[in-house]
C-alpha positions in Angstrom: -25.3 -14.6 -11.3 -24.2 -14.5 -7.5 -26.2 -14.8 -5.1 -24.1 -14.5 -1.6 -27.1 -15.4 2.3 -26.3 -13.0 4.5 -26.3 -13.7 8.4 -29.8 -11.3 9.4 -27.1 -8.3 11.6 -25.3 -8.1 9.0 -28.0 -7.5 6.3 -29.0 -5.2 8.5 -26.8 -3.1 8.7 -26.0 -2.7 4.3 -29.6 -2.7 4.0 -28.9 1.0 6.5 -25.4 2.0 5.2 -26.5 2.3 1.6 -30.1 3.3 3.2 -27.2 6.5 4.6 -26.4 7.0 1.4 -28.8 7.2 -0.6 -28.7 4.2 -2.9 -30.1 0.8 -4.2 -28.3 -2.0 -1.4 -27.0 -4.4 -4.8 -25.8 -1.0 -5.9 -23.6 -0.4 -2.1 -22.6 -3.3 -1.9 -20.8 -4.1 -5.6 -18.9 -0.6 -4.2 -18.2 -1.9 -1.4 -16.3 -5.2 -3.7 -15.2 -2.6 -5.9 -13.7 -1.3 -4.0 -12.0 -4.1 -2.3 -10.8 -6.1 -5.2 -9.2 -3.2 -6.8 -7.2 -1.7 -3.2 -7.2 -5.8 -2.9 -4.6 -6.2 -6.5 -2.3 -2.4 -5.9 -1.4 -4.6 -2.4 -0.5 -8.1 -4.3 3.0 -7.3 -5.9 5.0 -9.7 -6.4 7.7 -11.3 -5.7 10.9 -9.9 -7.3 13.6 -12.4 -9.4 16.0 -12.9 -8.1 17.9 -12.1 -11.5 15.7 -8.7 -10.5 16.9 -8.7 -7.1 20.8 -8.6 -8.2 20.3 -5.9 -10.6 18.4 -3.9 -7.5 21.5 -4.3 -5.5 23.9 -3.8 -8.2 22.4 -0.9 -9.3 22.4 0.5 -5.9 26.2 -1.1 -5.1 27.2 0.9 -8.0 28.0 4.4 -6.0 28.9 3.3 -3.1 32.6 3.8 -3.0 31.6 7.5 -3.1 29.4 7.6 -0.2 31.4 9.4 2.6 32.9 7.8 5.8 30.4 8.2 9.5 32.0 9.8 11.7 32.4 8.2 15.0 30.2 11.3 16.9 27.0 12.2 14.4 27.2 15.9 15.5 24.8 18.9 14.8 27.1 21.3 12.7 28.1 18.1 10.9 24.5 17.2 9.8 25.3 21.6 9.0 28.3 21.4 7.3 27.6 22.7 3.7 24.7 24.8 4.8 25.0 28.5 5.3 
């Protein structure tokens, strides 16, 4: 078990928030920590390797010769040219 000392104002705030939710303070703090750790795990992504980046760009480039050139001026008519 880990013990953490909190500043009195933080402890009071956590106690009030736990009581407002009908929870024990320890259960409330545990839920907050679980949310924080889960959110962090989702947001932390490893950097792709150079090989993965190369494969990504090669796949992206594979059909680039089929992309039509853009006109000098993009008009509404050009955007909707294939729509009725």
